[in-house]
C-alpha positions as CSV (number, residue, x, y, z in Angstrom):
1,M,-28.9,3.4,1.8
2,E,-29.2,1.7,5.2
3,I,-26.5,2.9,8.0
4,R,-25.0,0.5,10.6
5,R,-24.6,3.1,13.7
6,A,-21.0,3.1,15.3
7,Q,-21.4,2.1,18.9
8,F,-17.7,2.9,19.9
9,M,-17.6,6.4,18.5
10,G,-16.9,9.3,21.3
11,S,-15.6,6.6,23.9
12,W,-12.7,4.3,22.2
13,Y,-12.2,6.8,19.2
14,P,-13.4,10.7,19.0
15,A,-16.8,11.0,17.6
16,S,-16.0,14.5,15.7
17,E,-14.4,14.5,12.1
18,N,-12.0,17.4,13.3
19,E,-10.9,15.9,16.3
20,C,-10.4,12.4,14.4
21,R,-8.7,14.1,11.7
22,E,-6.1,15.7,14.4
23,K,-5.8,12.9,15.8
24,I,-4.9,10.7,12.7
25,E,-2.4,13.2,11.5
26,D,-0.6,13.3,14.6
27,F,-0.6,9.5,14.5
28,I,1.3,9.7,10.8
29,A,3.2,12.6,11.8
30,D,6.6,10.4,12.0
31,L,5.6,7.4,9.7
32,P,7.8,4.4,9.7
33,Q,10.1,3.8,6.3
34,V,8.5,0.7,4.3
35,K,11.2,-1.7,2.8
36,P,10.7,-1.5,-1.2
37,E,10.5,-5.2,-1.5
38,V,7.1,-4.8,0.4
39,K,4.1,-4.7,-1.8
40,R,1.8,-2.9,0.5
41,I,-1.1,-4.9,-0.1
42,G,-2.5,-5.6,3.3
43,G,-1.6,-5.2,6.7
44,I,-2.4,-6.4,10.8
45,V,-3.7,-3.7,12.7
46,P,-4.7,-3.7,16.6
47,H,-8.0,-2.9,17.9
48,A,-7.7,-1.5,21.4
49,G,-9.1,2.0,21.9
50,W,-7.1,4.7,19.9
51,V,-5.0,6.0,23.0
52,Y,-3.7,2.8,23.0
53,S,-3.2,1.2,19.4
54,G,-4.8,3.9,17.3
55,K,-1.3,5.3,16.1
56,I,0.0,1.4,15.3
57,A,-3.6,1.2,13.1
58,A,-3.5,4.7,11.2
59,Q,0.6,3.9,10.7
60,V,-0.4,0.7,8.7
61,I,-3.3,1.9,6.9
62,A,-1.4,4.9,5.5
63,A,1.1,2.8,4.0
64,L,-1.4,1.0,2.5
65,K,-2.2,4.6,0.4
66,K,0.8,4.2,-1.9
67,N,0.5,2.6,-4.7
68,N,-2.6,1.5,-6.2
69,P,-5.3,2.7,-4.7
70,P,-7.7,0.2,-3.9
71,D,-11.8,0.0,-4.9
72,V,-12.6,-2.0,-2.3
73,I,-11.0,-3.4,1.1
74,A,-12.0,-6.6,3.0
75,V,-11.6,-5.7,6.8
76,F,-10.9,-9.2,8.6
77,G,-11.9,-9.2,11.7
78,M,-13.9,-10.5,15.4
79,H,-13.5,-12.1,18.6
80,L,-14.4,-15.7,17.3
81,G,-13.5,-19.2,18.6
82,P,-12.9,-22.4,16.6
83,R,-16.8,-23.3,16.6
84,H,-17.9,-20.0,16.0
85,P,-19.6,-19.6,12.2
86,N,-18.2,-16.9,9.6
87,F,-19.7,-13.4,9.5
88,I,-20.2,-11.1,6.7
89,M,-21.8,-7.7,6.5
90,A,-23.3,-7.8,3.4
91,S,-25.4,-4.6,2.4
92,G,-25.6,-1.0,3.5
93,A,-23.1,1.1,4.6
94,W,-21.0,1.6,8.2
95,E,-21.1,4.7,10.1
96,T,-17.9,7.1,10.5
97,P,-16.9,10.6,12.0
98,F,-16.0,11.3,8.2
99,G,-19.2,10.1,6.9
100,P,-21.0,6.6,5.9
101,L,-18.2,3.8,4.3
102,A,-20.0,1.5,1.5
103,I,-20.2,-1.8,1.7
104,A,-18.9,-3.9,-1.7
105,E,-22.4,-5.3,-1.9
106,D,-21.3,-7.2,-5.4
107,V,-17.9,-8.7,-3.6
108,A,-20.2,-9.3,-0.4
109,G,-22.9,-11.2,-2.2
110,Q,-20.6,-13.3,-4.5
111,L,-18.6,-13.8,-1.8
112,A,-21.5,-15.4,0.5
113,K,-23.1,-17.5,-2.0
114,G,-19.6,-19.7,-1.7
115,F,-19.2,-19.8,1.8
116,R,-21.7,-20.2,4.8
117,F,-21.9,-17.3,6.5
118,E,-24.2,-15.5,9.2
119,I,-25.1,-12.6,7.3
120,E,-25.0,-8.6,9.2
121,S,-27.0,-6.0,8.3
122,P,-27.1,-2.4,9.5
123,D,-29.9,-3.2,12.1
124,R,-29.1,-7.1,12.9
125,H,-25.0,-7.7,13.6
126,V,-23.2,-8.3,16.5
127,Q,-21.4,-5.7,18.8
128,D,-17.7,-5.5,17.5
129,N,-14.9,-3.2,18.2
130,T,-11.8,-5.1,16.0
131,I,-13.8,-4.1,12.6
132,E,-15.1,-0.5,13.4
133,L,-12.1,0.6,14.9
134,Q,-10.3,0.7,11.7
135,L,-13.2,2.4,9.2
136,P,-12.2,6.1,10.4
137,F,-8.8,5.6,9.5
138,I,-9.8,3.8,6.4
139,K,-12.2,6.6,5.2
140,Y,-9.7,9.2,6.0
141,F,-7.1,7.5,3.8
142,F,-9.3,6.1,1.0
143,P,-12.6,8.3,0.9
144,D,-14.2,6.5,-2.2
145,V,-13.3,2.8,-1.4
146,R,-16.1,0.6,-0.3
147,I,-15.6,-2.3,2.4
148,V,-16.3,-6.0,3.0
149,P,-16.5,-6.8,6.7
150,I,-15.7,-9.9,7.3
151,G,-15.3,-12.3,10.6
152,V,-13.5,-15.2,10.6
153,P,-12.7,-17.7,13.3
154,P,-9.2,-19.5,13.8
155,V,-9.6,-22.5,11.4
156,S,-7.8,-23.6,8.3
157,R,-11.0,-23.7,6.1
158,S,-11.1,-19.3,6.7
159,L,-8.0,-19.1,4.8
160,A,-10.4,-19.9,1.8
161,I,-12.8,-17.2,2.3
162,G,-9.6,-14.6,1.8
163,E,-8.6,-16.4,-1.0
164,A,-12.0,-16.0,-2.5
165,F,-12.1,-12.6,-1.9
166,V,-9.3,-12.1,-4.1
167,D,-10.6,-13.9,-7.0
168,I,-14.1,-12.4,-6.6
169,A,-12.4,-8.8,-6.8
170,R,-10.5,-9.6,-9.8
171,H,-13.6,-10.6,-11.3
172,F,-15.3,-7.6,-11.1
173,G,-11.8,-6.0,-12.5
174,Y,-11.3,-4.6,-8.8
175,T,-7.9,-3.2,-7.3
176,A,-8.4,-4.9,-3.5
177,K,-6.3,-4.7,-0.6
178,V,-6.6,-6.3,3.1
179,I,-6.5,-5.9,6.4
180,G,-6.7,-8.2,9.6
181,S,-7.6,-6.9,13.0
182,T,-6.4,-8.8,16.2
183,D,-4.6,-7.7,19.6
184,L,-2.2,-10.1,20.7
185,T,-1.8,-11.3,24.1
186,H,-4.0,-10.2,26.8
187,Y,-2.2,-11.1,29.8
188,G,-3.4,-10.9,33.7
189,A,-6.3,-11.3,36.2
190,N,-8.1,-8.7,34.3
191,Y,-7.9,-12.0,31.5
192,G,-7.4,-14.9,33.8
193,F,-4.1,-15.5,32.0
194,S,-1.1,-15.0,33.8
195,P,1.1,-17.9,33.2
196,V,4.6,-16.8,34.5
197,G,3.0,-13.8,37.6
198,S,3.2,-10.6,37.2
199,G,5.2,-7.8,37.3
200,P,8.6,-6.9,35.1
201,K,8.8,-10.9,34.3
202,A,5.3,-11.1,33.2
203,I,5.7,-8.0,30.5
204,Q,9.1,-9.2,29.3
205,W,7.9,-12.8,28.6
206,V,4.8,-11.5,26.7
207,K,6.8,-8.9,24.6
208,N,10.2,-11.4,24.1
209,E,8.5,-14.8,24.2
210,N,4.9,-15.2,23.5
211,D,3.8,-12.6,21.7
212,K,7.1,-12.8,19.9
213,K,6.2,-16.3,18.3
214,L,2.9,-14.9,16.6
215,V,4.7,-12.0,15.2
216,E,7.5,-14.5,13.7
217,R,5.0,-16.1,12.0
218,I,3.4,-12.7,10.2
219,E,6.9,-12.0,9.6
220,A,7.5,-15.3,7.6
221,M,3.7,-14.9,5.8
222,D,2.9,-17.9,7.7
223,P,-1.3,-18.0,7.8
224,Q,-1.4,-21.4,9.3
225,G,1.1,-20.7,12.0
226,V,-0.6,-17.5,13.2
227,I,-3.7,-19.5,13.4
228,D,-1.8,-22.3,15.1
229,Q,-0.1,-19.9,17.8
230,A,-3.0,-17.9,18.2
231,M,-4.8,-21.3,19.7
232,E,-1.5,-22.8,21.1
233,N,-0.4,-19.8,23.0
234,S,-3.1,-17.5,23.0
235,N,-1.0,-14.6,21.6
236,A,-3.8,-13.6,19.4
237,C,-7.1,-12.8,20.0
238,C,-8.4,-12.8,16.4
239,G,-5.7,-15.1,14.9
240,G,-8.6,-16.3,11.8
241,A,-8.5,-12.7,11.0
242,A,-4.7,-12.0,11.0
243,A,-4.2,-15.3,9.1
244,T,-7.3,-15.4,6.8
245,A,-6.0,-11.5,5.6
246,M,-2.2,-13.1,5.2
247,A,-3.7,-15.2,2.5
248,A,-5.4,-13.1,0.9
249,A,-2.7,-10.8,0.6
250,K,-0.4,-13.7,-0.8
251,S,-3.0,-14.4,-3.5
252,L,-2.7,-10.7,-4.1
253,G,1.2,-11.2,-4.6
254,A,2.7,-10.7,-1.4
255,E,5.7,-11.9,-0.9
256,K,7.6,-10.4,2.0
257,S,5.8,-8.6,5.1
258,Q,7.5,-6.3,7.7
259,I,6.4,-4.9,11.1
260,L,6.0,-1.7,12.0
261,A,5.3,-1.5,15.0
262,Y,4.8,-3.4,18.6
263,S,3.8,-2.2,21.8
264,T,1.8,-3.3,24.7
265,S,-0.9,-1.0,26.9
266,C,1.6,-0.9,29.9
267,D,3.4,1.8,27.3
268,V,0.6,3.7,27.8
269,V,-1.0,2.9,31.4
270,P,1.4,0.6,33.4
271,N,-0.9,-2.5,34.9
272,E,-0.7,-5.8,36.0
273,S,-3.1,-6.9,33.4
274,F,-2.0,-5.4,29.8
275,V,-2.3,-6.4,26.1
276,G,0.0,-7.0,23.2
277,Y,-0.3,-4.9,19.9
278,V,1.5,-5.1,16.0
279,G,1.3,-3.0,13.3
280,A,2.7,-5.2,10.2
281,I,2.5,-4.3,6.1
282,F,2.9,-6.8,3.4
């Protein structure tokens, strides 16, 4: 089995199994309570380095562990604009500190027959942190699961890919769950986006206005609204991934969502340039 080598291991997150395990156990030492009406079918996670947003991502993926263990998890991500193609890794496995995480080749193969994808492989792929940063968490909490890594642009037609993933998983008799990877507003000179200047007023605007608009669409289980917000207000760097995960989760029966956590990189390292993060479960 060919293995895609991790490119952010040892920099954005630890390279050793023991150090990863210690970090994860620390991240989940105080798990938030999930409301009983939330089915834990899927979630939204951030993808900055673990020092910034690893705790949020770990807690969301840990929350997915309860209830039926999945046979396959679709991980939607990638920094894509509306004109970008879809991407899928259809074969092999992806390296993690806990061992390789296998691709669900049967599911990925069927999905690739129904939609136009750029097909990635272990030795031919785009460098991407949005999906890789989640994989050690997935392997830790679900050691036997297989994954389908998918990149989708922020356009309405992406939602059908999430729904088709669910149909295909059901066809094979698999229990499925879904994860959408996105960060929120990227604010400041480093990102070329500072509509309200700098300082405390900028942080408050991001938290209480710009990011809030996107978070409200997640809470409302509104995939199209997430795409619209991302395009109108630059408050999600992977709006297609988040929206498609939500569409897939709704196909799996999710009706309610819950925001588990929200923060910005300023909560770790204060800076005039900063990023918002949200963790949600549905």
